[in-house]
Structures are given as C-alpha cells and as structure tokens.
MIRO-785784 format. One record per residue (C-alpha): y, z negated, x negated; residue in three letters. Coordinates in Angstrom, 2 decimals, always signed. Each point is the difference from the previous one (the first is absolute). Layout:
<rec py="Y" pz="Z" px="X" residu="ALA"/>
...
//
This chain:
<rec py="-21.52" pz="-9.53" px="+10.46" residu="MET"/>
<rec py="+0.31" pz="+3.19" px="-2.07" residu="ASN"/>
<rec py="+1.61" pz="-0.02" px="-3.52" residu="LYS"/>
<rec py="+3.23" pz="+1.83" px="+1.31" residu="ARG"/>
<rec py="+0.65" pz="-2.51" px="+2.62" residu="ILE"/>
<rec py="-0.54" pz="-2.79" px="-2.73" residu="ILE"/>
<rec py="+2.43" pz="+1.70" px="-2.26" residu="PHE"/>
<rec py="+2.65" pz="+0.29" px="+2.47" residu="ALA"/>
<rec py="-0.32" pz="-3.64" px="+1.06" residu="SER"/>
<rec py="+0.43" pz="-1.10" px="-3.77" residu="LEU"/>
<rec py="+2.96" pz="+2.02" px="-1.13" residu="ILE"/>
<rec py="+1.48" pz="+0.64" px="+3.20" residu="GLY"/>
<rec py="-0.46" pz="+5.73" px="-0.59" residu="ALA"/>
<rec py="+0.18" pz="+5.14" px="-0.92" residu="LEU"/>
<rec py="+1.69" pz="+3.12" px="+1.54" residu="ILE"/>
<rec py="+2.48" pz="+1.47" px="-2.21" residu="ALA"/>
<rec py="+2.83" pz="+0.63" px="+2.20" residu="CYS"/>
<rec py="+2.53" pz="+1.18" px="-2.66" residu="GLY"/>
<rec py="+2.85" pz="-2.44" px="+0.70" residu="ASN"/>
<rec py="+2.18" pz="-0.32" px="-3.20" residu="GLN"/>
<rec py="+2.95" pz="-2.07" px="-0.97" residu="THR"/>
<rec py="+2.10" pz="+0.75" px="-2.92" residu="VAL"/>
<rec py="+2.26" pz="-2.62" px="-1.83" residu="ASN"/>
<rec py="+3.18" pz="+1.39" px="-1.34" residu="THR"/>
<rec py="+0.50" pz="-0.39" px="-4.01" residu="PRO"/>
<rec py="+0.91" pz="-3.25" px="-1.26" residu="PRO"/>
<rec py="+3.49" pz="-0.97" px="-1.44" residu="ALA"/>
<rec py="-0.04" pz="-0.27" px="-3.80" residu="PRO"/>
<rec py="-1.62" pz="-3.16" px="-1.11" residu="ALA"/>
<rec py="+2.28" pz="-2.75" px="-1.46" residu="PRO"/>
<rec py="-0.12" pz="-0.68" px="-3.56" residu="LEU"/>
<rec py="-0.87" pz="-3.85" px="+0.59" residu="ASN"/>
<rec py="-3.39" pz="+0.79" px="+1.26" residu="LEU"/>
<rec py="-2.38" pz="-2.75" px="+1.28" residu="VAL"/>
<rec py="-2.20" pz="-1.41" px="-2.78" residu="SER"/>
<rec py="-2.12" pz="-2.88" px="-0.99" residu="PHE"/>
<rec py="+1.76" pz="-3.32" px="-0.96" residu="ASN"/>
<rec py="-1.00" pz="-3.37" px="-1.34" residu="SER"/>
<rec py="-3.52" pz="-0.65" px="-1.63" residu="ILE"/>
<rec py="-2.38" pz="-2.45" px="+1.47" residu="PRO"/>
<rec py="-1.39" pz="-2.83" px="-1.92" residu="THR"/>
<rec py="-3.20" pz="-0.30" px="+1.96" residu="ASP"/>
<rec py="-1.75" pz="+2.43" px="+2.31" residu="TYR"/>
<rec py="-3.68" pz="-0.10" px="+1.12" residu="ASN"/>
<rec py="-1.28" pz="+3.68" px="+0.94" residu="LEU"/>
<rec py="-2.90" pz="-1.36" px="+2.03" residu="GLY"/>
<rec py="-2.63" pz="+2.55" px="-1.14" residu="TYR"/>
<rec py="-2.09" pz="+0.39" px="-3.02" residu="THR"/>
<rec py="+0.28" pz="+3.90" px="-0.11" residu="LEU"/>
<rec py="-2.62" pz="+0.34" px="-2.81" residu="THR"/>
<rec py="-2.80" pz="-1.31" px="+2.41" residu="GLU"/>
<rec py="-0.02" pz="+1.48" px="+3.52" residu="PRO"/>
<rec py="-1.86" pz="-2.22" px="+2.34" residu="ASN"/>
<rec py="-1.47" pz="+3.26" px="+1.49" residu="GLU"/>
<rec py="-0.08" pz="+3.92" px="-0.78" residu="SER"/>
<rec py="-1.19" pz="+2.83" px="+2.23" residu="PHE"/>
<rec py="-0.42" pz="+3.54" px="-0.56" residu="LYS"/>
<rec py="+1.57" pz="+2.31" px="+2.46" residu="LEU"/>
<rec py="-1.22" pz="+3.37" px="+1.74" residu="SER"/>
<rec py="+0.51" pz="+3.02" px="-2.01" residu="LYS"/>
<rec py="+2.75" pz="+0.87" px="+2.68" residu="LYS"/>
<rec py="+2.21" pz="-2.78" px="-1.45" residu="LEU"/>
<rec py="-0.65" pz="+1.12" px="-3.72" residu="GLU"/>
<rec py="+3.98" pz="+0.31" px="-0.11" residu="GLU"/>
<rec py="+0.86" pz="-3.02" px="+2.00" residu="ILE"/>
<rec py="+3.83" pz="-0.38" px="-0.35" residu="SER"/>
<rec py="+1.07" pz="-2.67" px="+2.63" residu="GLY"/>
<rec py="-1.29" pz="-3.20" px="+1.52" residu="LEU"/>
<rec py="+1.06" pz="-2.02" px="+3.07" residu="SER"/>
<rec py="-1.55" pz="-2.60" px="+2.47" residu="LEU"/>
<rec py="-0.72" pz="+0.94" px="+3.62" residu="SER"/>
<rec py="+2.18" pz="-1.62" px="+2.80" residu="ARG"/>
<rec py="-2.73" pz="-2.67" px="+0.82" residu="ASP"/>
<rec py="-0.62" pz="-0.47" px="-3.66" residu="GLY"/>
<rec py="-3.75" pz="+0.70" px="+0.41" residu="ALA"/>
<rec py="-0.10" pz="+3.25" px="-1.93" residu="SER"/>
<rec py="+1.81" pz="+1.85" px="-3.03" residu="LEU"/>
<rec py="+1.91" pz="+3.20" px="+0.60" residu="ILE"/>
<rec py="-0.06" pz="+2.65" px="-2.88" residu="ALA"/>
<rec py="+1.29" pz="+3.37" px="-0.76" residu="ILE"/>
<rec py="-0.81" pz="+2.59" px="-2.84" residu="GLU"/>
<rec py="+2.49" pz="+2.30" px="-1.59" residu="ASP"/>
<rec py="-1.34" pz="+3.34" px="+1.11" residu="GLU"/>
<rec py="-1.05" pz="-0.13" px="+3.76" residu="ASN"/>
<rec py="+2.39" pz="-1.04" px="+2.91" residu="GLY"/>
<rec py="-2.57" pz="-2.55" px="+1.13" residu="LYS"/>
<rec py="+0.16" pz="-3.79" px="+0.78" residu="ILE"/>
<rec py="-3.23" pz="-1.93" px="-0.94" residu="TYR"/>
<rec py="-1.26" pz="-3.27" px="+1.89" residu="LEU"/>
<rec py="-2.13" pz="-1.83" px="-2.58" residu="LEU"/>
<rec py="-2.41" pz="-3.02" px="+0.35" residu="ASP"/>
<rec py="+1.78" pz="-2.81" px="-1.84" residu="LYS"/>
<rec py="-3.06" pz="-1.35" px="-1.33" residu="SER"/>
<rec py="-1.65" pz="+3.16" px="-1.36" residu="SER"/>
<rec py="+2.54" pz="+2.77" px="-0.25" residu="GLY"/>
<rec py="-2.08" pz="+2.17" px="+2.23" residu="GLU"/>
<rec py="+1.80" pz="+2.48" px="+2.23" residu="ILE"/>
<rec py="-0.07" pz="-0.97" px="+3.71" residu="ILE"/>
<rec py="+2.16" pz="+3.00" px="+1.25" residu="GLU"/>
<rec py="+2.32" pz="+2.45" px="-1.46" residu="ASP"/>
<rec py="+2.95" pz="+1.82" px="+2.03" residu="LEU"/>
<rec py="+1.97" pz="+2.85" px="-1.00" residu="THR"/>
<rec py="+3.85" pz="-0.39" px="+0.48" residu="PHE"/>
<rec py="+1.43" pz="+2.96" px="-1.62" residu="TRP"/>
<rec py="-0.86" pz="+2.85" px="-2.45" residu="LYS"/>
<rec py="-1.04" pz="-0.30" px="-3.51" residu="SER"/>
<rec py="+2.60" pz="-1.46" px="-2.49" residu="GLY"/>
<rec py="+0.64" pz="-2.53" px="-2.81" residu="ASP"/>
<rec py="-0.02" pz="-3.22" px="+2.02" residu="TYR"/>
<rec py="+0.44" pz="-3.27" px="-2.01" residu="GLU"/>
<rec py="+0.56" pz="-2.95" px="+2.35" residu="GLY"/>
<rec py="-0.95" pz="-1.28" px="+3.21" residu="VAL"/>
<rec py="+1.19" pz="-3.00" px="+2.09" residu="GLU"/>
<rec py="-0.85" pz="-1.58" px="+3.47" residu="VAL"/>
<rec py="+2.96" pz="-1.22" px="+1.77" residu="VAL"/>
<rec py="-0.89" pz="-1.50" px="+3.32" residu="GLY"/>
<rec py="-1.67" pz="+2.72" px="+2.41" residu="SER"/>
<rec py="+1.32" pz="+2.70" px="-2.61" residu="GLU"/>
<rec py="-1.12" pz="+1.55" px="-3.28" residu="VAL"/>
<rec py="+2.33" pz="+1.26" px="-2.52" residu="TYR"/>
<rec py="-1.19" pz="+2.36" px="-2.84" residu="VAL"/>
<rec py="+2.15" pz="+1.01" px="-2.88" residu="LEU"/>
<rec py="-0.14" pz="+3.40" px="-2.03" residu="LYS"/>
<rec py="+0.86" pz="+0.22" px="-3.61" residu="SER"/>
<rec py="+2.93" pz="+2.20" px="+1.06" residu="SER"/>
<rec py="+1.60" pz="-3.10" px="+1.75" residu="GLY"/>
<rec py="-0.70" pz="+1.33" px="+3.56" residu="THR"/>
<rec py="-1.35" pz="-2.73" px="+2.38" residu="LEU"/>
<rec py="-2.44" pz="+0.45" px="+2.99" residu="TYR"/>
<rec py="+0.18" pz="-2.33" px="+2.79" residu="ARG"/>
<rec py="-3.17" pz="+0.19" px="+1.96" residu="ILE"/>
<rec py="+0.03" pz="-1.49" px="+3.43" residu="MET"/>
<rec py="-3.13" pz="-0.79" px="+2.25" residu="ASN"/>
<rec py="-2.17" pz="+0.98" px="-2.73" residu="ALA"/>
<rec py="-3.50" pz="+1.10" px="+0.85" residu="GLY"/>
<rec py="+0.93" pz="+0.59" px="+3.85" residu="SER"/>
<rec py="+0.71" pz="+2.98" px="+2.06" residu="LYS"/>
<rec py="+3.60" pz="-1.08" px="+0.07" residu="GLU"/>
<rec py="+0.25" pz="+0.07" px="-3.84" residu="GLN"/>
<rec py="+3.18" pz="+1.33" px="-1.49" residu="GLU"/>
<rec py="+1.42" pz="+0.48" px="-3.38" residu="VAL"/>
<rec py="+3.86" pz="-0.26" px="-0.95" residu="GLU"/>
<rec py="+1.16" pz="+1.27" px="-3.27" residu="LYS"/>
<rec py="+2.82" pz="-1.29" px="-2.13" residu="PHE"/>
<rec py="+1.43" pz="+1.81" px="-2.87" residu="ASN"/>
<rec py="+2.66" pz="-1.90" px="-1.91" residu="GLY"/>
<rec py="+1.91" pz="+0.69" px="-3.26" residu="PHE"/>
<rec py="-2.95" pz="-0.80" px="-2.34" residu="LEU"/>
<rec py="-1.98" pz="+2.85" px="-1.33" residu="GLY"/>
<rec py="-2.93" pz="+1.12" px="-2.24" residu="SER"/>
<rec py="+2.08" pz="-1.04" px="-3.11" residu="GLU"/>
<rec py="-0.29" pz="-3.60" px="+1.18" residu="ASN"/>
<rec py="-3.78" pz="+0.16" px="+0.43" residu="ASP"/>
<rec py="+0.19" pz="-2.87" px="+2.87" residu="VAL"/>
<rec py="-3.42" pz="-1.71" px="+0.00" residu="GLU"/>
<rec py="+0.28" pz="-3.52" px="+1.07" residu="GLY"/>
<rec py="+0.64" pz="-0.99" px="+3.53" residu="LEU"/>
<rec py="+0.10" pz="-3.77" px="+1.54" residu="ALA"/>
<rec py="+1.07" pz="-1.49" px="+3.01" residu="TYR"/>
<rec py="+2.77" pz="-2.68" px="-0.41" residu="ASP"/>
<rec py="-0.45" pz="-2.28" px="+3.23" residu="ALA"/>
<rec py="+2.98" pz="-2.14" px="-0.93" residu="ILE"/>
<rec py="+2.48" pz="+3.00" px="+0.12" residu="ASN"/>
<rec py="-2.02" pz="+2.15" px="+2.42" residu="HIS"/>
<rec py="+0.03" pz="+2.78" px="-2.60" residu="ARG"/>
<rec py="-2.34" pz="+2.21" px="-2.11" residu="LEU"/>
<rec py="+0.24" pz="-0.14" px="-3.71" residu="LEU"/>
<rec py="-0.38" pz="+3.22" px="-1.90" residu="LEU"/>
<rec py="-0.80" pz="-0.09" px="-3.59" residu="ALA"/>
<rec py="+0.81" pz="+2.89" px="-2.36" residu="CYS"/>
<rec py="-2.47" pz="+0.93" px="-2.75" residu="LYS"/>
<rec py="+2.39" pz="+2.76" px="-1.26" residu="GLY"/>
<rec py="+3.69" pz="+0.14" px="-0.39" residu="LYS"/>
<rec py="+1.68" pz="-2.96" px="+1.77" residu="GLY"/>
<rec py="+3.26" pz="+2.03" px="+0.55" residu="GLY"/>
<rec py="+2.50" pz="+2.37" px="-1.67" residu="ASN"/>
<rec py="+2.26" pz="-0.73" px="-3.05" residu="GLY"/>
<rec py="+0.51" pz="-2.58" px="-2.67" residu="GLU"/>
<rec py="-0.13" pz="-3.17" px="+2.32" residu="PRO"/>
<rec py="-3.85" pz="+0.85" px="+0.49" residu="PHE"/>
<rec py="-0.91" pz="+0.73" px="-3.51" residu="ARG"/>
<rec py="-3.09" pz="-2.15" px="-1.00" residu="ALA"/>
<rec py="-0.25" pz="-1.28" px="+3.53" residu="LYS"/>
<rec py="-2.44" pz="+0.04" px="+2.95" residu="LYS"/>
<rec py="+1.29" pz="-0.52" px="+3.37" residu="CYS"/>
<rec py="-1.20" pz="-1.25" px="+3.44" residu="ILE"/>
<rec py="+1.73" pz="+1.28" px="+3.17" residu="TYR"/>
<rec py="-0.06" pz="-1.52" px="+3.62" residu="ALA"/>
<rec py="-0.69" pz="+2.07" px="+3.12" residu="PHE"/>
<rec py="+1.64" pz="-2.12" px="+2.82" residu="ASP"/>
<rec py="-2.52" pz="-0.20" px="+2.94" residu="LEU"/>
<rec py="+2.70" pz="-0.87" px="+2.44" residu="HIS"/>
<rec py="+1.99" pz="+3.07" px="-0.77" residu="THR"/>
<rec py="-2.71" pz="+2.21" px="-1.18" residu="LEU"/>
<rec py="+1.99" pz="+1.02" px="-3.11" residu="SER"/>
<rec py="-0.45" pz="-0.17" px="-3.87" residu="LEU"/>
<rec py="+2.99" pz="-2.18" px="-1.44" residu="GLN"/>
<rec py="+1.89" pz="+1.79" px="-2.52" residu="PRO"/>
<rec py="-0.27" pz="-2.31" px="-2.95" residu="ASN"/>
<rec py="-2.82" pz="-1.83" px="-1.47" residu="PRO"/>
<rec py="-0.77" pz="-3.53" px="+1.07" residu="VAL"/>
<rec py="-1.91" pz="-0.74" px="-3.44" residu="PHE"/>
<rec py="+0.53" pz="+1.60" px="-3.35" residu="VAL"/>
<rec py="-2.59" pz="-0.40" px="-2.77" residu="ILE"/>
<rec py="+1.68" pz="+0.11" px="-3.35" residu="SER"/>
<rec py="-1.56" pz="+0.33" px="-3.39" residu="LEU"/>
<rec py="+2.60" pz="-2.42" px="-1.48" residu="GLU"/>
<rec py="-0.87" pz="-2.69" px="+2.43" residu="ASP"/>
<rec py="-3.61" pz="+0.30" px="-0.50" residu="ILE"/>
<rec py="+0.64" pz="-0.37" px="-3.77" residu="HIS"/>
<rec py="+2.13" pz="-3.06" px="+0.56" residu="ASP"/>
<rec py="-2.58" pz="-1.57" px="+2.06" residu="TYR"/>
<rec py="-3.17" pz="+0.80" px="-2.59" residu="LEU"/>
<rec py="+2.40" pz="-1.58" px="-2.61" residu="SER"/>
<rec py="+0.58" pz="-3.29" px="+1.71" residu="THR"/>
<rec py="-3.05" pz="-0.34" px="+2.52" residu="ALA"/>
<rec py="-2.64" pz="-2.50" px="-0.38" residu="PRO"/>
<rec py="-3.23" pz="+1.14" px="-1.76" residu="ALA"/>
<rec py="-1.85" pz="+2.79" px="+1.93" residu="ILE"/>
<rec py="-3.14" pz="+2.01" px="-0.47" residu="ARG"/>
<rec py="+0.48" pz="+3.17" px="-2.35" residu="LYS"/>
<rec py="+3.60" pz="-0.94" px="-0.81" residu="LEU"/>
<rec py="+0.16" pz="+2.18" px="-2.97" residu="ASP"/>
<rec py="-1.26" pz="+3.18" px="+1.95" residu="LYS"/>
<rec py="+2.52" pz="-0.52" px="+2.65" residu="LEU"/>
<rec py="+2.81" pz="-0.51" px="-2.60" residu="ALA"/>
<rec py="-0.96" pz="+3.36" px="-1.85" residu="GLU"/>
<rec py="+0.13" pz="+1.50" px="+3.40" residu="MET"/>
<rec py="+3.35" pz="-1.18" px="+0.90" residu="PHE"/>
<rec py="+1.93" pz="+0.01" px="-3.25" residu="LYS"/>
<rec py="+3.68" pz="+0.82" px="-0.07" residu="PRO"/>
<rec py="+0.74" pz="+3.61" px="-0.11" residu="GLY"/>
<rec py="-3.48" pz="+1.24" px="+1.28" residu="ALA"/>
<rec py="-0.65" pz="+1.95" px="+3.05" residu="GLU"/>
<rec py="-0.65" pz="-2.29" px="+3.09" residu="LEU"/>
<rec py="-3.76" pz="+0.50" px="+0.50" residu="THR"/>
<rec py="-0.32" pz="-2.22" px="+2.79" residu="PHE"/>
<rec py="-0.33" pz="+2.27" px="+3.25" residu="ALA"/>
<rec py="-0.67" pz="-1.55" px="+3.25" residu="PRO"/>
<rec py="-3.22" pz="+1.35" px="+1.57" residu="SER"/>
<rec py="-0.28" pz="-2.78" px="+2.79" residu="GLY"/>
<rec py="+2.05" pz="-2.88" px="+1.31" residu="ILE"/>
<rec py="-0.88" pz="-2.84" px="+2.42" residu="ALA"/>
<rec py="+1.62" pz="-3.31" px="+1.11" residu="ILE"/>
<rec py="-2.08" pz="-3.10" px="-0.26" residu="HIS"/>
<rec py="-0.52" pz="-1.71" px="+3.62" residu="PRO"/>
<rec py="+0.38" pz="-3.42" px="-1.34" residu="ILE"/>
<rec py="+2.65" pz="+0.01" px="-2.95" residu="THR"/>
<rec py="+1.85" pz="+3.05" px="+1.32" residu="LYS"/>
<rec py="+0.10" pz="+1.27" px="-3.62" residu="ASP"/>
<rec py="-0.23" pz="+3.78" px="-0.53" residu="ILE"/>
<rec py="-2.73" pz="+1.24" px="-2.10" residu="HIS"/>
<rec py="+0.57" pz="+3.31" px="-1.66" residu="ILE"/>
<rec py="-3.12" pz="+1.88" px="-1.47" residu="LEU"/>
<rec py="+0.45" pz="+2.72" px="-2.68" residu="SER"/>
<rec py="-2.97" pz="+2.19" px="-0.71" residu="SER"/>
<rec py="+1.75" pz="+1.38" px="-3.16" residu="VAL"/>
<rec py="-0.51" pz="-2.68" px="-2.58" residu="GLY"/>
<rec py="-2.14" pz="-2.22" px="+2.38" residu="LYS"/>
<rec py="+2.68" pz="-2.71" px="+0.85" residu="VAL"/>
<rec py="+0.46" pz="-2.23" px="+2.91" residu="LEU"/>
<rec py="+3.59" pz="-1.30" px="+0.44" residu="MET"/>
<rec py="+1.36" pz="-2.65" px="+2.57" residu="VAL"/>
<rec py="+3.52" pz="-0.65" px="+0.96" residu="ILE"/>
<rec py="+1.48" pz="-2.33" px="+2.60" residu="SER"/>
<rec py="+1.73" pz="+1.00" px="+3.00" residu="GLN"/>
<rec py="+3.37" pz="-0.42" px="-1.66" residu="ASN"/>
<rec py="-0.99" pz="+2.14" px="-3.02" residu="GLY"/>
<rec py="-1.28" pz="-2.59" px="-2.53" residu="GLN"/>
<rec py="-2.54" pz="+1.32" px="-2.29" residu="LEU"/>
<rec py="-2.79" pz="-2.57" px="+0.08" residu="LEU"/>
<rec py="-3.02" pz="+1.44" px="-1.69" residu="HIS"/>
<rec py="-1.41" pz="+3.11" px="-1.89" residu="ILE"/>
<rec py="-3.57" pz="+0.50" px="-0.64" residu="GLU"/>
<rec py="-1.80" pz="+2.55" px="-2.17" residu="LYS"/>
<rec py="-3.43" pz="+0.95" px="+2.09" residu="LEU"/>
<rec py="-3.24" pz="+0.47" px="-2.02" residu="ARG"/>
<rec py="-0.80" pz="+3.54" px="+0.20" residu="LYS"/>
<rec py="-3.64" pz="-0.82" px="+0.28" residu="GLU"/>
<rec py="+0.59" pz="-1.57" px="+3.24" residu="VAL"/>
<rec py="+2.83" pz="+1.93" px="+1.47" residu="HIS"/>
<rec py="-0.85" pz="+3.66" px="-0.81" residu="THR"/>
<rec py="+2.91" pz="+1.55" px="+1.85" residu="GLN"/>
<rec py="+1.81" pz="-2.46" px="+2.21" residu="PRO"/>
<rec py="+1.97" pz="+1.99" px="+2.86" residu="GLU"/>
<rec py="+0.29" pz="-2.30" px="+2.76" residu="GLY"/>
<rec py="-0.03" pz="-3.69" px="+1.26" residu="LEU"/>
<rec py="+0.37" pz="-2.21" px="+3.05" residu="CYS"/>
<rec py="-0.69" pz="-3.47" px="+1.08" residu="PHE"/>
<rec py="-1.90" pz="-1.87" px="+2.75" residu="ASP"/>
<rec py="+1.85" pz="-2.45" px="+1.80" residu="GLN"/>
<rec py="-1.61" pz="-3.05" px="-1.89" residu="ASP"/>
<rec py="+1.16" pz="+1.57" px="-3.42" residu="GLY"/>
<rec py="-3.02" pz="+1.94" px="-0.73" residu="THR"/>
<rec py="+0.94" pz="+2.95" px="-2.31" residu="LEU"/>
<rec py="-1.48" pz="+3.69" px="+0.20" residu="TYR"/>
<rec py="+0.62" pz="+2.31" px="-2.64" residu="ILE"/>
<rec py="-1.05" pz="+3.51" px="+0.49" residu="ALA"/>
<rec py="-0.94" pz="+2.24" px="-3.26" residu="ASN"/>
<rec py="-0.63" pz="+3.82" px="+0.03" residu="GLU"/>
<rec py="-3.04" pz="+1.20" px="-1.27" residu="GLY"/>
<rec py="+1.01" pz="+2.24" px="-2.94" residu="LYS"/>
<rec py="-2.86" pz="+2.32" px="+0.59" residu="GLY"/>
<rec py="-2.29" pz="-2.61" px="+1.50" residu="GLY"/>
<rec py="+0.21" pz="-2.10" px="+3.11" residu="ARG"/>
<rec py="+2.97" pz="-1.93" px="+0.82" residu="GLY"/>
<rec py="-0.14" pz="-3.83" px="+0.42" residu="LYS"/>
<rec py="+1.64" pz="-2.98" px="+1.46" residu="ILE"/>
<rec py="+0.16" pz="-3.23" px="-1.65" residu="LEU"/>
<rec py="+0.34" pz="-3.33" px="+1.71" residu="ARG"/>
<rec py="+1.83" pz="-3.10" px="-1.43" residu="PHE"/>
<rec py="+0.12" pz="-3.33" px="+1.96" residu="ASP"/>
<rec py="+3.13" pz="-2.00" px="-0.17" residu="TYR"/>
<rec py="+0.27" pz="-3.43" px="-1.63" residu="HIS"/>
<rec py="+3.38" pz="-1.48" px="+0.24" residu="ASN"/>
<rec py="-0.55" pz="-2.69" px="-2.46" residu="GLN"/>
//
C-alpha cells in the first residue's frame, strides 16, 4: 500500500476548493467573565516533565513545528509547522515523516486536530480549515473566518469530545476592553453549527493565578512562578498549545512564553501550574495525548531541528 493511501486511511484528505464560512461579530462580552474558582487541595499531574521517557529529533522540514495531534486510529502523530500549508504524518516511535500533504498555501499555521475522519488546522489569525477526505482525490477544504484576528494570535487548538466542539486558545489579546485586561481567553467553535461562539468559555486571569500560587501546595519553582505572576504585572502566560487528557478530561494548556504548563478542569478550576525546564523544553509549541494518557510535547528547533518529547502517564 502506498504512503498516500496509508495517510488517507489514518486521518480520513486535499484540494483547496475555496469554500468559506464567515461568522458575524460577537455581541459585547459580559463583565462577569468565566474564570477559575476554588483551589484544589491535592492534585497529581501524572507526568515527570523534567524527565522525558523518550526524545526524538525531527526532520529539518519541521524545525518550526507548531501543532500536534493524534491520527484517527491512534497509530501515528499528525503535525504542522508555521510556514507551509502542509500536514505531516509522523511515526509515533521515531518522529520520522511518513508522508506530507499540502492543504493550503503558505501561512502562519499553529494548531491541528483530528476529529473523526476530518482534520482541522488553525491559523494564527483565527481562521479554521476543515479538511475532508484528506489524502484522497475527493479531498476538500472548507475555510471558516470568525471574529478573532491577528491581534488575538490564536495558537492552541483542541477537540472537546464531551461538548463536540473545538477549543481555540488565544496567545495574544483575549478580547477588547477593560474586562479582558491581564487575561487570556479560550473560545469554542461549535461543531454542530460550525460556528465560533461569541464569548469565551474559559478566561485565564492574572489575579486568579496569583491567588492559586499564594495558597497552592508546594510546587516546583514556586518562587519563579510567583515572580512571573505578581500583581500588577503583564500576564506573560501566552497559550501556544492546548489538549484534553483522554482519561481525566482535564484541559492542559502550554505556554512557550515563560515555559509553563497549566491544567484546568472542565468547569474551569485551576488544578496545576508547572514551570518547565528550558534545558528540556527549548520552545514548547504543541502537545497531544495518546489514548492511554501518554503525553507528547513538540518543541521548535530555534535554529536547529525540532523535537518531540514523550512522557509516560503514571496516575499514582
């Protein structure tokens, strides 16, 4: 079986047909924005992020890897990089490129997610590309432009199976006006209606992070985190990747800026914050989970070769 057929059978394929759907601008966001609530007394992340179980370097084509997902059958990884409109099918055990397919012209692509037989790719401008029949002669691409734009710098994309929606995390501005000051936002793209919902479903607040660090159990590099999130400072946490744990259903949010991993629950409870070691995580830009909880984190090459780190899950 040739590689192109393998690719199509795994992720379900790319002629840019030019279909485009545009969302209307949202109504003004309410002042009582969704935010984090009570502080957990005990939480087990399940990973030792200072010690990857495996690390493999990627092809030079993926020096600027920016998004990561799992293939439909779970046998391979799916990656994108932030220059070319291509999807890459990767060997899960080595990171070797099995196949790559063009889905659109060059652009700043930041997130990728496989949902059933379809592949969604996110551009930093907030544009979503829905790729159907990827890798086959019947391949089609539908384009969705919403109210998010380049000032929002939308970089994180995750599939929320519980609510059948995509989560879009903004690295840049969360929204306009005072309610969004010192906050980062996550919006939802409803897969039933194929529309971007007008108000954020999660809001990451500098104040809430500071309160968490003031009362949370002892965590690694607490002093550095406290300095990053001190009151009155700019919110340096800037989501570059987002994924939902297949077992706990907790939402993991990666920030390349400051090298931080944050975990929140489905109802917005802040569960965990961890400062990542720069010696291990050179420039973390994307993450995804295998069905058994195995975590993969993609790092840009910063002038060298990109890499993927694998972390095995231990829930005790």
